N, C-alpha and C positions, 0 to 999 in steps of 0.2 A: 705451461706448455708440456712438461714431462708427463703430467697426469693425463693430458689430452692424448698424447701419443700412446700411452699405455692403454687408455680406454679404446682407441681405434684398434689396437692389436688384439685385445681380448674380444672385441665385438665383430672382428672380421669373419666372413663366412667360410665355411668348410665345403669344399667341392667333393662331396661324397654321394653315393647312390645306393638305392636298395636293389640288390641283384639276386635273382633266382637262378641257380644253376641246377639243371635237372639232367642227370646222366644215368641212363636206365640199364645199360647192359652189364650183367654180372660177370666181369672178368677183370682181375686186378691189373693185367697188362694194359688194358684200356684205361682203367681208372687212374693210373699213375699220372697220366697227362692232365686229366681233369682236376685231380687233387692239387697239382702244382699251380694251376690257374686260380682255383678258389682260394688257396692259401695266400697267394700274392695279392689278390684283390682285397682280402681281409686285412692283410698287413698294411695295405695302403689306405685303410680307414673306411672302406665301404662296408655297408651292412649286408652281409652275404648269407643267403640260405642255400645250403648245399644238400641236394637230394641225391643219394648214391648208395649202391650196395656195399661200398667200401669207404667208410668215413675216415677222416683224418685223426680225430680224437686228440687234439692238442689243446689243453686248457689255456695256453697262452694266447690263443686266437679268440679274443673276447668279442670280436665283431662277427664271429662265425656261428651260425645256427645249423646243426646237422640233423638230417632225417635219415634214419637207418633203413635201408632196403635190402639188407643182407639176406632176408628170407627169400629173395628172388632166386638165390642159388638153388632152390628146390626144383627149378625147371630141369636141372641136369639129372634128376631122378627119373624123368620121363624122356628126356632127349639126350642122346649120346653125342656130345659135341665132336667126338672123334670121327663120326660118320659124316660130318658136315664138310664134305670134300668132293671135288669134281672127279676124283679117282674112284669114289664110292657111289656117288649119285649122278644121275643125269642132270642136265641143266634145269629141266622142269622140276625134277625131284628136289634139287638144291633150292629152288624158289619156294616150293611147297613146305619143305621142312623149315626153312627160315621164317616163312610167314606164320606157321603154326607156333614156332618158338617165341616170336615176338608178341603174338597175340596172347600167349600164355603169360609172358612177362607183364603185359599191360593189365591183364585180369588180376594178377597178384598185387601189383603196385597201386592201381587206382582204387582198390578197396582198403588200403592201409589208412588208419585213422588220421595220421599226420598229413598224408597226401590229401585226404578228403577235406581236412581243415584248410589247407592251402587253396583248394579249389573253391572254398566258400568265401574267400576274400573278394572284395569288390574290384572292379576295373581300376587300373592305374595304381594298384598296390605295389607294383615294382617298376623301377625305372629301366631295367634291362633284364632280358631273359637270355640265358645261355644254355643250349641243349646239345646233345650228341647228334652228329650229322647223319648217323646211320639210318635212322627211321623217320619217316615223315609225320607219324602220328603226333609226336611231341611238338611239332611246329605249331600245332593248334593252341599252345600256350600263348603265342603271340596274339591271337584273336581274343583269348580269354581275358588277358590283362592289358590289352591295348598298349603294348610296350615293344620297342625294337627288339629284334631277336638276332643273336649270333649263333651260328652252328660251328661246332668244333669236331674234327675227326681225329682219332688217335692213330689213324693210318691214312689210307686214300679216301676218295670220295666216289660214290656210285654215279653211274651215268645219268640217273634221273635227276640228281641234284645239279650236276654239271649242266644239264639241259635247262633246268629251272632258272639258273642264274645267267644263262646265255653263253656258256662256254661251248666251244666247238667240239662236236663229237665225231670221231672217226674210228670205227672198230678195228682198223688195221694200225693206224698211227697211235691210237690211244686205246689199247685193249681194256676190257672191264677189269676192275681190281680183283675179281674172282676168276679171271681167265686161267686156264690150265697151262698156258705157255707164258714164259717171261718175255717181256718186251726188251729190245725190238724184235718183232716177228720176222723170221728169216725165210721160212719155207711156205709154200703155197698152202699146205694142209693146216699149218698154224693159223694162217690168215683166214681160211675158210672156217675153221673152228671158232675163231674170234668173232667173225661175222655172225655165225650161227648162235653163239652164246649171247651176243649183244641183241640179236633179234628176239630171242626167247625172253630174255630179261625185260626188254622194252615192252613187248606185247603183254607179258605177265603183269607188269606194273600198270599198264594202261587199261587192260581189260578186267583185271581181278584185284591185284594187290592194293592199288591206290584207292579204289572204291570201298574196299573193306576197312582200310584205315580211316577213310573219310567218315564212314558210318560210326565207327567207334569214337572218333574225335568229337563228333557232334553230340554224342551222349554225355561227354565230360566237359567240353569247352563251349557248348552253346549251339543250339539248332540253327541259329541265324548265321553261322560261320560260312563264308564262301567255300567253294570246293577246295579241298585240302591242297591239291596241286597248285592252285592259284595262291593260296596262303604261303606255300613254300617259296614262291617267286618273290615274296616281299622280304626275304631274309636280308639283313643289313650287310653281313659279310660272312664268308666261310673260311675257316682256318683248317688246313690239313697238315698233320704232323708228318711231313715228308722232307727228307734231305735231298735237295735238287742235285747234289753231286752223285747220288746213287740211284736216281730215278730218271725217267724219261722226260725231257724238256717238252713243255707244251705251252702254246699261247693261251692266255687267260684274261678274262675281264677283270677290272679293278676290284670287284668284290670277292675275288678268290685269292687267298694268300697262302703260301706254303711256309710253315714254321717248323723248326726242328730242335730237338734237345732241350726243350723248355722244362722238361721234368727232371733233367739231370742236375745234380748239385755240383757246386764248385769242388773239384778234387782237392783233397787235403794231403799234405806231405806225409809220407810213411814215417812211423816212429823209427828212431835210430836203430833199435834192436832188429826191426824187420829188415832194414836196409842191409845190415851186417849179415843177417841170415841169408838173404837172397844172394848177396855177393859170394858167400861161401858155397851156396848151393850150385850156382852157375859156374863157379871157378873149379869146382871139384871134378 
């Protein structure tokens, strides 16, 4: 009987998955959130492939395969991220600069040998795809590998994605994340500006941006892919790194969840010497 029980224990199945995490934007402040997610999934026994400009590089994570996209930081040689601001650019200029920057990122990353090798893999190579929610292009990975897709944002979510998942959009109650005025909007000129920004961003996406991303996605993820906007609607769930205490409350559909502080480590107590030093400093 004891031998039988031991045999059952050793032959029991393990609930693990093959997960592809693709996080394209070269900014360590964004990548901290994604690193925390990929680390935890690896620690829980999943086979994780982490594609990022900022790798974790922890040899203890034996289930984690990393693909280095740090070369993407070269885009800042041509694009001054400091100018990417409503105080410097018009709403339309803001859209055009952002579009050009992301297309440049795509051109760098999609030609990298390790990424090319991933795209050569057959359908159903992964059980789950996790991507950055910022750009619709990478949602095409869902079609490529016929796997459920989760979108994660390290801050808020664009109105195009809110629309795709069925969230209510109201330019006054829910200003764009790139609005020049903090919410809640108090004055009539702030509300007019928010309506204007929302209209420009919506029309830009509908008439120009989405179609360009769709064309690029078909080149890499398959010409039989449905229109990219439709693919984005199939996202399983969207996680936004937003603390509801410090953000505006909004009604949301079940597939939109706000999470926060997932990248923060448990605080450790200060060494005794540091406590004594701080006490003397503040009492002095």
